N, C-alpha and C positions, 0 to 999 in steps of 0.2 A: 425618593429612595425606592419605592415599590416598583416604579417603572423600570429602573435599571436592573432590579432583581428579576423582573419578568423578562426583560430582554436577554439577560444572561441565561435564564432557564430555556428560552426559545433557542438561543444559539447552541446550548448544550444538546437539546434534542435534535437539532439539525445536524450537528457534528457526529451524532451517534450513527453507526452503520445500520442499514435497514435490517440486516440479519447476520447470523454467524456465517452463512454461506458467502455473503459478500466479503466479509473479513478474510475468509479462507481463500477465495478466488484472488483477492488482491495480493495476499501473501504468496500464493502460488505463482502469480505473474512475476513478482519480484524475484522469487527463487529461480524461475525459468530464465529470466533476463541474466541473472548471475551465472547460471549454468552455461548459457549460450556464450557469454563473454569469456568464461573459462575455456570452453571448447575452442573458441576462436584463437585465444592465446596459445593453446596447445598446438593447434594446426599451424599457426604462424611459426612456432618453434620447429615443428617437423619440416615445414617447407623451407625455412631459412637455414 
């Protein structure tokens, strides 16, 4: 039982982001992707 708890603890620490900056940059990348997709849709509408 202790080994599985230790494994879960290790997995938990591995899943944690290194820093808040990493979390922010990941979120920013996702937002930028969404913005680019929205702009592409808008330009498609204008062109079409």
